mmCIF file of the protein (N, C-alpha, C, O) and its ligand, coordinates in Angstrom:
data_MODEL
# 
_entry.id   MODEL 
# 
loop_
_entity.id 
_entity.type 
_entity.pdbx_number_of_molecules 
1 polymer     1 
2 non-polymer 1 
# 
_entity_poly.entity_id                      1 
_entity_poly.type                           'polypeptide(L)' 
_entity_poly.nstd_linkage                   no 
_entity_poly.nstd_monomer                   no 
_entity_poly.pdbx_seq_one_letter_code       
;(UNK)(UNK)(UNK)(UNK)(UNK)(UNK)(UNK)(UNK)(UNK)(UNK)(UNK)(UNK)(UNK)(UNK)(UNK)(UNK)
(UNK)(UNK)(UNK)(UNK)(UNK)(UNK)(UNK)(UNK)(UNK)(UNK)(UNK)(UNK)(UNK)(UNK)(UNK)(UNK)
(UNK)(UNK)(UNK)(UNK)(UNK)(UNK)(UNK)(UNK)(UNK)(UNK)(UNK)(UNK)(UNK)(UNK)(UNK)(UNK)
(UNK)(UNK)(UNK)(UNK)(UNK)(UNK)(UNK)
;
_entity_poly.pdbx_seq_one_letter_code_can   XXXXXXXXXXXXXXXXXXXXXXXXXXXXXXXXXXXXXXXXXXXXXXXXXXXXXXX 
_entity_poly.pdbx_strand_id                 A 
# 
loop_
_entity_poly_seq.entity_id 
_entity_poly_seq.num 
_entity_poly_seq.mon_id 
_entity_poly_seq.hetero 
1 1  UNK n 
1 2  UNK n 
1 3  UNK n 
1 4  UNK n 
1 5  UNK n 
1 6  UNK n 
1 7  UNK n 
1 8  UNK n 
1 9  UNK n 
1 10 UNK n 
1 11 UNK n 
1 12 UNK n 
1 13 UNK n 
1 14 UNK n 
1 15 UNK n 
1 16 UNK n 
1 17 UNK n 
1 18 UNK n 
1 19 UNK n 
1 20 UNK n 
1 21 UNK n 
1 22 UNK n 
1 23 UNK n 
1 24 UNK n 
1 25 UNK n 
1 26 UNK n 
1 27 UNK n 
1 28 UNK n 
1 29 UNK n 
1 30 UNK n 
1 31 UNK n 
1 32 UNK n 
1 33 UNK n 
1 34 UNK n 
1 35 UNK n 
1 36 UNK n 
1 37 UNK n 
1 38 UNK n 
1 39 UNK n 
1 40 UNK n 
1 41 UNK n 
1 42 UNK n 
1 43 UNK n 
1 44 UNK n 
1 45 UNK n 
1 46 UNK n 
1 47 UNK n 
1 48 UNK n 
1 49 UNK n 
1 50 UNK n 
1 51 UNK n 
1 52 UNK n 
1 53 UNK n 
1 54 UNK n 
1 55 UNK n 
# 
loop_
_struct_asym.id 
_struct_asym.entity_id 
A 1 
B 2 
# 
loop_
_chem_comp.id 
_chem_comp.type 
_chem_comp.mon_nstd_flag 
UNK 'L-peptide linking' . 
ZN  non-polymer         . 
# 
_pdbx_entity_nonpoly.entity_id   2 
_pdbx_entity_nonpoly.name        ? 
_pdbx_entity_nonpoly.comp_id     ZN 
# 
_pdbx_nonpoly_scheme.asym_id         B 
_pdbx_nonpoly_scheme.entity_id       2 
_pdbx_nonpoly_scheme.mon_id          ZN 
_pdbx_nonpoly_scheme.ndb_seq_num     1 
_pdbx_nonpoly_scheme.pdb_seq_num     101 
_pdbx_nonpoly_scheme.auth_seq_num    101 
_pdbx_nonpoly_scheme.pdb_mon_id      ZN 
_pdbx_nonpoly_scheme.auth_mon_id     ZN 
_pdbx_nonpoly_scheme.pdb_strand_id   A 
_pdbx_nonpoly_scheme.pdb_ins_code    . 
# 
loop_
_atom_site.group_PDB 
_atom_site.id 
_atom_site.type_symbol 
_atom_site.label_atom_id 
_atom_site.label_alt_id 
_atom_site.label_comp_id 
_atom_site.label_asym_id 
_atom_site.label_entity_id 
_atom_site.label_seq_id 
_atom_site.pdbx_PDB_ins_code 
_atom_site.Cartn_x 
_atom_site.Cartn_y 
_atom_site.Cartn_z 
_atom_site.occupancy 
_atom_site.B_iso_or_equiv 
_atom_site.pdbx_formal_charge 
_atom_site.auth_seq_id 
_atom_site.auth_comp_id 
_atom_site.auth_asym_id 
_atom_site.auth_atom_id 
_atom_site.pdbx_PDB_model_num 
ATOM   1   N  N  . UNK A 1 1  ? 0.835  -1.206 0.000  1.00 0.00 ? 1   UNK A N  1 
ATOM   2   C  CA . UNK A 1 1  ? 0.000  0.000  0.000  1.00 0.00 ? 1   UNK A CA 1 
ATOM   3   C  C  . UNK A 1 1  ? 0.865  1.251  0.000  1.00 0.00 ? 1   UNK A C  1 
ATOM   4   O  O  . UNK A 1 1  ? 1.784  1.390  0.807  1.00 0.00 ? 1   UNK A O  1 
ATOM   5   N  N  . UNK A 1 2  ? 0.560  2.138  -0.902 1.00 0.00 ? 2   UNK A N  1 
ATOM   6   C  CA . UNK A 1 2  ? 1.341  3.374  -0.985 1.00 0.00 ? 2   UNK A CA 1 
ATOM   7   C  C  . UNK A 1 2  ? 0.899  4.363  0.087  1.00 0.00 ? 2   UNK A C  1 
ATOM   8   O  O  . UNK A 1 2  ? -0.282 4.467  0.421  1.00 0.00 ? 2   UNK A O  1 
ATOM   9   N  N  . UNK A 1 3  ? 1.860  5.068  0.602  1.00 0.00 ? 3   UNK A N  1 
ATOM   10  C  CA . UNK A 1 3  ? 1.530  6.137  1.547  1.00 0.00 ? 3   UNK A CA 1 
ATOM   11  C  C  . UNK A 1 3  ? 1.991  7.467  0.949  1.00 0.00 ? 3   UNK A C  1 
ATOM   12  O  O  . UNK A 1 3  ? 3.182  7.711  0.759  1.00 0.00 ? 3   UNK A O  1 
ATOM   13  N  N  . UNK A 1 4  ? 1.031  8.290  0.670  1.00 0.00 ? 4   UNK A N  1 
ATOM   14  C  CA . UNK A 1 4  ? 1.371  9.619  0.170  1.00 0.00 ? 4   UNK A CA 1 
ATOM   15  C  C  . UNK A 1 4  ? 1.876  10.483 1.306  1.00 0.00 ? 4   UNK A C  1 
ATOM   16  O  O  . UNK A 1 4  ? 1.369  10.439 2.427  1.00 0.00 ? 4   UNK A O  1 
ATOM   17  N  N  . UNK A 1 5  ? 2.886  11.266 0.987  1.00 0.00 ? 5   UNK A N  1 
ATOM   18  C  CA . UNK A 1 5  ? 3.406  12.180 1.992  1.00 0.00 ? 5   UNK A CA 1 
ATOM   19  C  C  . UNK A 1 5  ? 3.403  13.584 1.428  1.00 0.00 ? 5   UNK A C  1 
ATOM   20  O  O  . UNK A 1 5  ? 3.555  13.808 0.227  1.00 0.00 ? 5   UNK A O  1 
ATOM   21  N  N  . UNK A 1 6  ? 3.227  14.507 2.331  1.00 0.00 ? 6   UNK A N  1 
ATOM   22  C  CA . UNK A 1 6  ? 3.270  15.894 1.881  1.00 0.00 ? 6   UNK A CA 1 
ATOM   23  C  C  . UNK A 1 6  ? 4.196  16.670 2.804  1.00 0.00 ? 6   UNK A C  1 
ATOM   24  O  O  . UNK A 1 6  ? 4.425  16.288 3.952  1.00 0.00 ? 6   UNK A O  1 
ATOM   25  N  N  . UNK A 1 7  ? 4.717  17.761 2.278  1.00 0.00 ? 7   UNK A N  1 
ATOM   26  C  CA . UNK A 1 7  ? 5.655  18.552 3.055  1.00 0.00 ? 7   UNK A CA 1 
ATOM   27  C  C  . UNK A 1 7  ? 4.927  19.618 3.861  1.00 0.00 ? 7   UNK A C  1 
ATOM   28  O  O  . UNK A 1 7  ? 3.953  20.209 3.395  1.00 0.00 ? 7   UNK A O  1 
ATOM   29  N  N  . UNK A 1 8  ? 5.399  19.851 5.046  1.00 0.00 ? 8   UNK A N  1 
ATOM   30  C  CA . UNK A 1 8  ? 4.832  20.889 5.897  1.00 0.00 ? 8   UNK A CA 1 
ATOM   31  C  C  . UNK A 1 8  ? 5.974  21.685 6.507  1.00 0.00 ? 8   UNK A C  1 
ATOM   32  O  O  . UNK A 1 8  ? 7.106  21.208 6.589  1.00 0.00 ? 8   UNK A O  1 
ATOM   33  N  N  . UNK A 1 9  ? 5.671  22.878 6.926  1.00 0.00 ? 9   UNK A N  1 
ATOM   34  C  CA . UNK A 1 9  ? 6.601  23.678 7.693  1.00 0.00 ? 9   UNK A CA 1 
ATOM   35  C  C  . UNK A 1 9  ? 6.410  23.413 9.176  1.00 0.00 ? 9   UNK A C  1 
ATOM   36  O  O  . UNK A 1 9  ? 5.290  23.220 9.649  1.00 0.00 ? 9   UNK A O  1 
ATOM   37  N  N  . UNK A 1 10 ? 7.512  23.407 9.894  1.00 0.00 ? 10  UNK A N  1 
ATOM   38  C  CA . UNK A 1 10 ? 7.428  23.489 11.348 1.00 0.00 ? 10  UNK A CA 1 
ATOM   39  C  C  . UNK A 1 10 ? 7.945  24.865 11.732 1.00 0.00 ? 10  UNK A C  1 
ATOM   40  O  O  . UNK A 1 10 ? 9.096  25.206 11.458 1.00 0.00 ? 10  UNK A O  1 
ATOM   41  N  N  . UNK A 1 11 ? 7.091  25.649 12.365 1.00 0.00 ? 11  UNK A N  1 
ATOM   42  C  CA . UNK A 1 11 ? 7.404  27.049 12.652 1.00 0.00 ? 11  UNK A CA 1 
ATOM   43  C  C  . UNK A 1 11 ? 7.570  27.239 14.147 1.00 0.00 ? 11  UNK A C  1 
ATOM   44  O  O  . UNK A 1 11 ? 6.796  26.706 14.942 1.00 0.00 ? 11  UNK A O  1 
ATOM   45  N  N  . UNK A 1 12 ? 8.579  27.998 14.520 1.00 0.00 ? 12  UNK A N  1 
ATOM   46  C  CA . UNK A 1 12 ? 8.848  28.244 15.936 1.00 0.00 ? 12  UNK A CA 1 
ATOM   47  C  C  . UNK A 1 12 ? 7.700  29.023 16.578 1.00 0.00 ? 12  UNK A C  1 
ATOM   48  O  O  . UNK A 1 12 ? 7.237  30.024 16.032 1.00 0.00 ? 12  UNK A O  1 
ATOM   49  N  N  . UNK A 1 13 ? 7.250  28.558 17.733 1.00 0.00 ? 13  UNK A N  1 
ATOM   50  C  CA . UNK A 1 13 ? 6.159  29.239 18.425 1.00 0.00 ? 13  UNK A CA 1 
ATOM   51  C  C  . UNK A 1 13 ? 6.687  30.274 19.410 1.00 0.00 ? 13  UNK A C  1 
ATOM   52  O  O  . UNK A 1 13 ? 5.911  31.048 19.971 1.00 0.00 ? 13  UNK A O  1 
ATOM   53  N  N  . UNK A 1 14 ? 7.983  30.295 19.624 1.00 0.00 ? 14  UNK A N  1 
ATOM   54  C  CA . UNK A 1 14 ? 8.552  31.198 20.618 1.00 0.00 ? 14  UNK A CA 1 
ATOM   55  C  C  . UNK A 1 14 ? 8.977  32.536 20.051 1.00 0.00 ? 14  UNK A C  1 
ATOM   56  O  O  . UNK A 1 14 ? 9.186  33.488 20.803 1.00 0.00 ? 14  UNK A O  1 
ATOM   57  N  N  . UNK A 1 15 ? 9.106  32.626 18.752 1.00 0.00 ? 15  UNK A N  1 
ATOM   58  C  CA . UNK A 1 15 ? 9.598  33.853 18.130 1.00 0.00 ? 15  UNK A CA 1 
ATOM   59  C  C  . UNK A 1 15 ? 8.545  34.960 18.152 1.00 0.00 ? 15  UNK A C  1 
ATOM   60  O  O  . UNK A 1 15 ? 7.342  34.704 18.099 1.00 0.00 ? 15  UNK A O  1 
ATOM   61  N  N  . UNK A 1 16 ? 9.032  36.186 18.230 1.00 0.00 ? 16  UNK A N  1 
ATOM   62  C  CA . UNK A 1 16 ? 8.122  37.329 18.148 1.00 0.00 ? 16  UNK A CA 1 
ATOM   63  C  C  . UNK A 1 16 ? 7.509  37.410 16.764 1.00 0.00 ? 16  UNK A C  1 
ATOM   64  O  O  . UNK A 1 16 ? 6.315  37.662 16.605 1.00 0.00 ? 16  UNK A O  1 
ATOM   65  N  N  . UNK A 1 17 ? 8.350  37.191 15.768 1.00 0.00 ? 17  UNK A N  1 
ATOM   66  C  CA . UNK A 1 17 ? 7.866  37.176 14.390 1.00 0.00 ? 17  UNK A CA 1 
ATOM   67  C  C  . UNK A 1 17 ? 7.660  35.734 13.968 1.00 0.00 ? 17  UNK A C  1 
ATOM   68  O  O  . UNK A 1 17 ? 8.628  34.994 13.796 1.00 0.00 ? 17  UNK A O  1 
ATOM   69  N  N  . UNK A 1 18 ? 6.433  35.333 13.802 1.00 0.00 ? 18  UNK A N  1 
ATOM   70  C  CA . UNK A 1 18 ? 6.171  33.936 13.435 1.00 0.00 ? 18  UNK A CA 1 
ATOM   71  C  C  . UNK A 1 18 ? 6.786  33.589 12.082 1.00 0.00 ? 18  UNK A C  1 
ATOM   72  O  O  . UNK A 1 18 ? 6.743  34.380 11.140 1.00 0.00 ? 18  UNK A O  1 
ATOM   73  N  N  . UNK A 1 19 ? 7.338  32.432 12.012 1.00 0.00 ? 19  UNK A N  1 
ATOM   74  C  CA . UNK A 1 19 ? 7.864  31.981 10.729 1.00 0.00 ? 19  UNK A CA 1 
ATOM   75  C  C  . UNK A 1 19 ? 9.320  32.305 10.486 1.00 0.00 ? 19  UNK A C  1 
ATOM   76  O  O  . UNK A 1 19 ? 9.843  32.045 9.402  1.00 0.00 ? 19  UNK A O  1 
ATOM   77  N  N  . UNK A 1 20 ? 9.981  32.866 11.478 1.00 0.00 ? 20  UNK A N  1 
ATOM   78  C  CA . UNK A 1 20 ? 11.407 33.170 11.284 1.00 0.00 ? 20  UNK A CA 1 
ATOM   79  C  C  . UNK A 1 20 ? 12.218 31.885 11.247 1.00 0.00 ? 20  UNK A C  1 
ATOM   80  O  O  . UNK A 1 20 ? 13.066 31.687 10.377 1.00 0.00 ? 20  UNK A O  1 
ATOM   81  N  N  . UNK A 1 21 ? 11.939 31.026 12.203 1.00 0.00 ? 21  UNK A N  1 
ATOM   82  C  CA . UNK A 1 21 ? 12.634 29.754 12.243 1.00 0.00 ? 21  UNK A CA 1 
ATOM   83  C  C  . UNK A 1 21 ? 11.721 28.676 11.686 1.00 0.00 ? 21  UNK A C  1 
ATOM   84  O  O  . UNK A 1 21 ? 10.652 28.405 12.234 1.00 0.00 ? 21  UNK A O  1 
ATOM   85  N  N  . UNK A 1 22 ? 12.144 28.076 10.612 1.00 0.00 ? 22  UNK A N  1 
ATOM   86  C  CA . UNK A 1 22 ? 11.285 27.084 9.976  1.00 0.00 ? 22  UNK A CA 1 
ATOM   87  C  C  . UNK A 1 22 ? 12.083 25.831 9.633  1.00 0.00 ? 22  UNK A C  1 
ATOM   88  O  O  . UNK A 1 22 ? 13.226 25.888 9.179  1.00 0.00 ? 22  UNK A O  1 
ATOM   89  N  N  . UNK A 1 23 ? 11.459 24.754 9.861  1.00 0.00 ? 23  UNK A N  1 
ATOM   90  C  CA . UNK A 1 23 ? 12.015 23.492 9.411  1.00 0.00 ? 23  UNK A CA 1 
ATOM   91  C  C  . UNK A 1 23 ? 11.012 22.860 8.463  1.00 0.00 ? 23  UNK A C  1 
ATOM   92  O  O  . UNK A 1 23 ? 9.800  22.975 8.648  1.00 0.00 ? 23  UNK A O  1 
ATOM   93  N  N  . UNK A 1 24 ? 11.526 22.206 7.467  1.00 0.00 ? 24  UNK A N  1 
ATOM   94  C  CA . UNK A 1 24 ? 10.629 21.430 6.614  1.00 0.00 ? 24  UNK A CA 1 
ATOM   95  C  C  . UNK A 1 24 ? 10.633 19.995 7.084  1.00 0.00 ? 24  UNK A C  1 
ATOM   96  O  O  . UNK A 1 24 ? 11.666 19.445 7.466  1.00 0.00 ? 24  UNK A O  1 
ATOM   97  N  N  . UNK A 1 25 ? 9.487  19.418 7.049  1.00 0.00 ? 25  UNK A N  1 
ATOM   98  C  CA . UNK A 1 25 ? 9.361  18.013 7.369  1.00 0.00 ? 25  UNK A CA 1 
ATOM   99  C  C  . UNK A 1 25 ? 8.238  17.456 6.514  1.00 0.00 ? 25  UNK A C  1 
ATOM   100 O  O  . UNK A 1 25 ? 7.649  18.171 5.704  1.00 0.00 ? 25  UNK A O  1 
ATOM   101 N  N  . UNK A 1 26 ? 7.957  16.232 6.691  1.00 0.00 ? 26  UNK A N  1 
ATOM   102 C  CA . UNK A 1 26 ? 6.861  15.657 5.915  1.00 0.00 ? 26  UNK A CA 1 
ATOM   103 C  C  . UNK A 1 26 ? 6.078  14.698 6.781  1.00 0.00 ? 26  UNK A C  1 
ATOM   104 O  O  . UNK A 1 26 ? 6.593  14.147 7.754  1.00 0.00 ? 26  UNK A O  1 
ATOM   105 N  N  . UNK A 1 27 ? 4.847  14.512 6.418  1.00 0.00 ? 27  UNK A N  1 
ATOM   106 C  CA . UNK A 1 27 ? 4.013  13.568 7.130  1.00 0.00 ? 27  UNK A CA 1 
ATOM   107 C  C  . UNK A 1 27 ? 3.016  12.953 6.171  1.00 0.00 ? 27  UNK A C  1 
ATOM   108 O  O  . UNK A 1 27 ? 2.858  13.397 5.034  1.00 0.00 ? 27  UNK A O  1 
ATOM   109 N  N  . UNK A 1 28 ? 2.364  11.946 6.647  1.00 0.00 ? 28  UNK A N  1 
ATOM   110 C  CA . UNK A 1 28 ? 1.417  11.245 5.785  1.00 0.00 ? 28  UNK A CA 1 
ATOM   111 C  C  . UNK A 1 28 ? 0.230  12.137 5.436  1.00 0.00 ? 28  UNK A C  1 
ATOM   112 O  O  . UNK A 1 28 ? -0.232 12.951 6.236  1.00 0.00 ? 28  UNK A O  1 
ATOM   113 N  N  . UNK A 1 29 ? -0.233 11.949 4.229  1.00 0.00 ? 29  UNK A N  1 
ATOM   114 C  CA . UNK A 1 29 ? -1.284 12.811 3.673  1.00 0.00 ? 29  UNK A CA 1 
ATOM   115 C  C  . UNK A 1 29 ? -2.514 12.879 4.573  1.00 0.00 ? 29  UNK A C  1 
ATOM   116 O  O  . UNK A 1 29 ? -3.063 13.956 4.810  1.00 0.00 ? 29  UNK A O  1 
ATOM   117 N  N  . UNK A 1 30 ? -2.935 11.739 5.064  1.00 0.00 ? 30  UNK A N  1 
ATOM   118 C  CA . UNK A 1 30 ? -4.204 11.701 5.786  1.00 0.00 ? 30  UNK A CA 1 
ATOM   119 C  C  . UNK A 1 30 ? -4.050 11.779 7.301  1.00 0.00 ? 30  UNK A C  1 
ATOM   120 O  O  . UNK A 1 30 ? -5.006 11.545 8.041  1.00 0.00 ? 30  UNK A O  1 
ATOM   121 N  N  . UNK A 1 31 ? -2.869 12.103 7.750  1.00 0.00 ? 31  UNK A N  1 
ATOM   122 C  CA . UNK A 1 31 ? -2.661 12.217 9.186  1.00 0.00 ? 31  UNK A CA 1 
ATOM   123 C  C  . UNK A 1 31 ? -3.467 13.393 9.729  1.00 0.00 ? 31  UNK A C  1 
ATOM   124 O  O  . UNK A 1 31 ? -3.380 14.509 9.219  1.00 0.00 ? 31  UNK A O  1 
ATOM   125 N  N  . UNK A 1 32 ? -4.239 13.130 10.755 1.00 0.00 ? 32  UNK A N  1 
ATOM   126 C  CA . UNK A 1 32 ? -5.145 14.154 11.274 1.00 0.00 ? 32  UNK A CA 1 
ATOM   127 C  C  . UNK A 1 32 ? -4.480 15.036 12.320 1.00 0.00 ? 32  UNK A C  1 
ATOM   128 O  O  . UNK A 1 32 ? -4.895 16.170 12.558 1.00 0.00 ? 32  UNK A O  1 
ATOM   129 N  N  . UNK A 1 33 ? -3.453 14.499 12.930 1.00 0.00 ? 33  UNK A N  1 
ATOM   130 C  CA . UNK A 1 33 ? -2.830 15.229 14.031 1.00 0.00 ? 33  UNK A CA 1 
ATOM   131 C  C  . UNK A 1 33 ? -1.978 16.390 13.535 1.00 0.00 ? 33  UNK A C  1 
ATOM   132 O  O  . UNK A 1 33 ? -1.551 16.417 12.380 1.00 0.00 ? 33  UNK A O  1 
ATOM   133 N  N  . UNK A 1 34 ? -1.742 17.326 14.406 1.00 0.00 ? 34  UNK A N  1 
ATOM   134 C  CA . UNK A 1 34 ? -0.828 18.424 14.115 1.00 0.00 ? 34  UNK A CA 1 
ATOM   135 C  C  . UNK A 1 34 ? 0.558  18.043 14.623 1.00 0.00 ? 34  UNK A C  1 
ATOM   136 O  O  . UNK A 1 34 ? 0.729  17.548 15.737 1.00 0.00 ? 34  UNK A O  1 
ATOM   137 N  N  . UNK A 1 35 ? 1.514  18.289 13.782 1.00 0.00 ? 35  UNK A N  1 
ATOM   138 C  CA . UNK A 1 35 ? 2.875  17.968 14.180 1.00 0.00 ? 35  UNK A CA 1 
ATOM   139 C  C  . UNK A 1 35 ? 3.424  19.039 15.116 1.00 0.00 ? 35  UNK A C  1 
ATOM   140 O  O  . UNK A 1 35 ? 3.238  20.236 14.896 1.00 0.00 ? 35  UNK A O  1 
ATOM   141 N  N  . UNK A 1 36 ? 4.094  18.587 16.150 1.00 0.00 ? 36  UNK A N  1 
ATOM   142 C  CA . UNK A 1 36 ? 4.781  19.499 17.061 1.00 0.00 ? 36  UNK A CA 1 
ATOM   143 C  C  . UNK A 1 36 ? 6.102  18.859 17.442 1.00 0.00 ? 36  UNK A C  1 
ATOM   144 O  O  . UNK A 1 36 ? 6.148  17.716 17.896 1.00 0.00 ? 36  UNK A O  1 
ATOM   145 N  N  . UNK A 1 37 ? 7.159  19.601 17.252 1.00 0.00 ? 37  UNK A N  1 
ATOM   146 C  CA . UNK A 1 37 ? 8.465  19.051 17.601 1.00 0.00 ? 37  UNK A CA 1 
ATOM   147 C  C  . UNK A 1 37 ? 9.307  20.110 18.273 1.00 0.00 ? 37  UNK A C  1 
ATOM   148 O  O  . UNK A 1 37 ? 9.209  21.302 17.981 1.00 0.00 ? 37  UNK A O  1 
ATOM   149 N  N  . UNK A 1 38 ? 10.135 19.636 19.181 1.00 0.00 ? 38  UNK A N  1 
ATOM   150 C  CA . UNK A 1 38 ? 11.116 20.531 19.788 1.00 0.00 ? 38  UNK A CA 1 
ATOM   151 C  C  . UNK A 1 38 ? 12.331 20.591 18.887 1.00 0.00 ? 38  UNK A C  1 
ATOM   152 O  O  . UNK A 1 38 ? 12.992 19.585 18.629 1.00 0.00 ? 38  UNK A O  1 
ATOM   153 N  N  . UNK A 1 39 ? 12.607 21.787 18.420 1.00 0.00 ? 39  UNK A N  1 
ATOM   154 C  CA . UNK A 1 39 ? 13.751 21.991 17.553 1.00 0.00 ? 39  UNK A CA 1 
ATOM   155 C  C  . UNK A 1 39 ? 14.545 23.176 18.064 1.00 0.00 ? 39  UNK A C  1 
ATOM   156 O  O  . UNK A 1 39 ? 14.030 24.042 18.772 1.00 0.00 ? 39  UNK A O  1 
ATOM   157 N  N  . UNK A 1 40 ? 15.817 23.188 17.685 1.00 0.00 ? 40  UNK A N  1 
ATOM   158 C  CA . UNK A 1 40 ? 16.629 24.327 18.071 1.00 0.00 ? 40  UNK A CA 1 
ATOM   159 C  C  . UNK A 1 40 ? 16.302 25.514 17.180 1.00 0.00 ? 40  UNK A C  1 
ATOM   160 O  O  . UNK A 1 40 ? 16.346 25.421 15.953 1.00 0.00 ? 40  UNK A O  1 
ATOM   161 N  N  . UNK A 1 41 ? 15.975 26.628 17.817 1.00 0.00 ? 41  UNK A N  1 
ATOM   162 C  CA . UNK A 1 41 ? 15.701 27.862 17.091 1.00 0.00 ? 41  UNK A CA 1 
ATOM   163 C  C  . UNK A 1 41 ? 16.880 28.801 17.279 1.00 0.00 ? 41  UNK A C  1 
ATOM   164 O  O  . UNK A 1 41 ? 17.221 29.153 18.408 1.00 0.00 ? 41  UNK A O  1 
ATOM   165 N  N  . UNK A 1 42 ? 17.501 29.207 16.185 1.00 0.00 ? 42  UNK A N  1 
ATOM   166 C  CA . UNK A 1 42 ? 18.676 30.053 16.300 1.00 0.00 ? 42  UNK A CA 1 
ATOM   167 C  C  . UNK A 1 42 ? 18.316 31.487 16.665 1.00 0.00 ? 42  UNK A C  1 
ATOM   168 O  O  . UNK A 1 42 ? 19.175 32.263 17.083 1.00 0.00 ? 42  UNK A O  1 
ATOM   169 N  N  . UNK A 1 43 ? 17.047 31.834 16.505 1.00 0.00 ? 43  UNK A N  1 
ATOM   170 C  CA . UNK A 1 43 ? 16.604 33.180 16.871 1.00 0.00 ? 43  UNK A CA 1 
ATOM   171 C  C  . UNK A 1 43 ? 16.288 33.268 18.356 1.00 0.00 ? 43  UNK A C  1 
ATOM   172 O  O  . UNK A 1 43 ? 16.579 34.274 19.003 1.00 0.00 ? 43  UNK A O  1 
ATOM   173 N  N  . UNK A 1 44 ? 15.683 32.193 18.899 1.00 0.00 ? 44  UNK A N  1 
ATOM   174 C  CA . UNK A 1 44 ? 15.438 32.128 20.338 1.00 0.00 ? 44  UNK A CA 1 
ATOM   175 C  C  . UNK A 1 44 ? 16.691 31.672 21.078 1.00 0.00 ? 44  UNK A C  1 
ATOM   176 O  O  . UNK A 1 44 ? 16.799 31.841 22.292 1.00 0.00 ? 44  UNK A O  1 
ATOM   177 N  N  . UNK A 1 45 ? 17.615 31.106 20.358 1.00 0.00 ? 45  UNK A N  1 
ATOM   178 C  CA . UNK A 1 45 ? 18.847 30.543 20.912 1.00 0.00 ? 45  UNK A CA 1 
ATOM   179 C  C  . UNK A 1 45 ? 18.567 29.460 21.943 1.00 0.00 ? 45  UNK A C  1 
ATOM   180 O  O  . UNK A 1 45 ? 19.278 29.338 22.940 1.00 0.00 ? 45  UNK A O  1 
ATOM   181 N  N  . UNK A 1 46 ? 17.564 28.706 21.701 1.00 0.00 ? 46  UNK A N  1 
ATOM   182 C  CA . UNK A 1 46 ? 17.249 27.580 22.576 1.00 0.00 ? 46  UNK A CA 1 
ATOM   183 C  C  . UNK A 1 46 ? 16.317 26.632 21.835 1.00 0.00 ? 46  UNK A C  1 
ATOM   184 O  O  . UNK A 1 46 ? 15.838 26.918 20.738 1.00 0.00 ? 46  UNK A O  1 
ATOM   185 N  N  . UNK A 1 47 ? 16.084 25.517 22.466 1.00 0.00 ? 47  UNK A N  1 
ATOM   186 C  CA . UNK A 1 47 ? 15.120 24.591 21.889 1.00 0.00 ? 47  UNK A CA 1 
ATOM   187 C  C  . UNK A 1 47 ? 13.716 25.109 22.185 1.00 0.00 ? 47  UNK A C  1 
ATOM   188 O  O  . UNK A 1 47 ? 13.368 25.388 23.332 1.00 0.00 ? 47  UNK A O  1 
ATOM   189 N  N  . UNK A 1 48 ? 12.938 25.229 21.150 1.00 0.00 ? 48  UNK A N  1 
ATOM   190 C  CA . UNK A 1 48 ? 11.576 25.740 21.298 1.00 0.00 ? 48  UNK A CA 1 
ATOM   191 C  C  . UNK A 1 48 ? 10.633 24.842 20.529 1.00 0.00 ? 48  UNK A C  1 
ATOM   192 O  O  . UNK A 1 48 ? 11.032 24.103 19.629 1.00 0.00 ? 48  UNK A O  1 
ATOM   193 N  N  . UNK A 1 49 ? 9.386  24.926 20.907 1.00 0.00 ? 49  UNK A N  1 
ATOM   194 C  CA . UNK A 1 49 ? 8.368  24.117 20.243 1.00 0.00 ? 49  UNK A CA 1 
ATOM   195 C  C  . UNK A 1 49 ? 8.082  24.676 18.848 1.00 0.00 ? 49  UNK A C  1 
ATOM   196 O  O  . UNK A 1 49 ? 7.786  25.859 18.679 1.00 0.00 ? 49  UNK A O  1 
ATOM   197 N  N  . UNK A 1 50 ? 8.174  23.822 17.892 1.00 0.00 ? 50  UNK A N  1 
ATOM   198 C  CA . UNK A 1 50 ? 7.860  24.195 16.517 1.00 0.00 ? 50  UNK A CA 1 
ATOM   199 C  C  . UNK A 1 50 ? 6.571  23.501 16.118 1.00 0.00 ? 50  UNK A C  1 
ATOM   200 O  O  . UNK A 1 50 ? 6.409  22.296 16.310 1.00 0.00 ? 50  UNK A O  1 
ATOM   201 N  N  . UNK A 1 51 ? 5.680  24.265 15.572 1.00 0.00 ? 51  UNK A N  1 
ATOM   202 C  CA . UNK A 1 51 ? 4.347  23.740 15.257 1.00 0.00 ? 51  UNK A CA 1 
ATOM   203 C  C  . UNK A 1 51 ? 4.130  23.743 13.752 1.00 0.00 ? 51  UNK A C  1 
ATOM   204 O  O  . UNK A 1 51 ? 4.651  24.580 13.015 1.00 0.00 ? 51  UNK A O  1 
ATOM   205 N  N  . UNK A 1 52 ? 3.354  22.789 13.345 1.00 0.00 ? 52  UNK A N  1 
ATOM   206 C  CA . UNK A 1 52 ? 3.081  22.633 11.913 1.00 0.00 ? 52  UNK A CA 1 
ATOM   207 C  C  . UNK A 1 52 ? 2.344  23.820 11.319 1.00 0.00 ? 52  UNK A C  1 
ATOM   208 O  O  . UNK A 1 52 ? 1.425  24.375 11.922 1.00 0.00 ? 52  UNK A O  1 
ATOM   209 N  N  . UNK A 1 53 ? 2.769  24.192 10.127 1.00 0.00 ? 53  UNK A N  1 
ATOM   210 C  CA . UNK A 1 53 ? 2.041  25.199 9.376  1.00 0.00 ? 53  UNK A CA 1 
ATOM   211 C  C  . UNK A 1 53 ? 1.994  24.743 7.935  1.00 0.00 ? 53  UNK A C  1 
ATOM   212 O  O  . UNK A 1 53 ? 2.977  24.229 7.403  1.00 0.00 ? 53  UNK A O  1 
ATOM   213 N  N  . UNK A 1 54 ? 0.875  24.928 7.321  1.00 0.00 ? 54  UNK A N  1 
ATOM   214 C  CA . UNK A 1 54 ? 0.728  24.468 5.949  1.00 0.00 ? 54  UNK A CA 1 
ATOM   215 C  C  . UNK A 1 54 ? 1.564  25.313 5.005  1.00 0.00 ? 54  UNK A C  1 
ATOM   216 O  O  . UNK A 1 54 ? 1.815  26.492 5.254  1.00 0.00 ? 54  UNK A O  1 
ATOM   217 N  N  . UNK A 1 55 ? 1.983  24.697 3.937  1.00 0.00 ? 55  UNK A N  1 
ATOM   218 C  CA . UNK A 1 55 ? 2.758  25.402 2.935  1.00 0.00 ? 55  UNK A CA 1 
ATOM   219 C  C  . UNK A 1 55 ? 1.882  26.398 2.167  1.00 0.00 ? 55  UNK A C  1 
ATOM   220 O  O  . UNK A 1 55 ? 2.371  27.089 1.273  1.00 0.00 ? 55  UNK A O  1 
HETATM 221 ZN ZN . ZN  B 2 .  ? 12.167 30.915 17.862 1.00 0.00 2 101 ZN  A ZN 1 
# 
């Protein structure tokens, strides 16, 4: 069975300006959940929660 994947942005939630720190990732097409990952943000200079944002 094929699994379609699509690309999404993970955007830092700690930044004053949303979208400054972005990571690209991918997830399954029909996944209902929102992706949230702790990533290092060079603008916050710490690990911050990055939340999914659609392309
Ligand atoms: Zn940040």
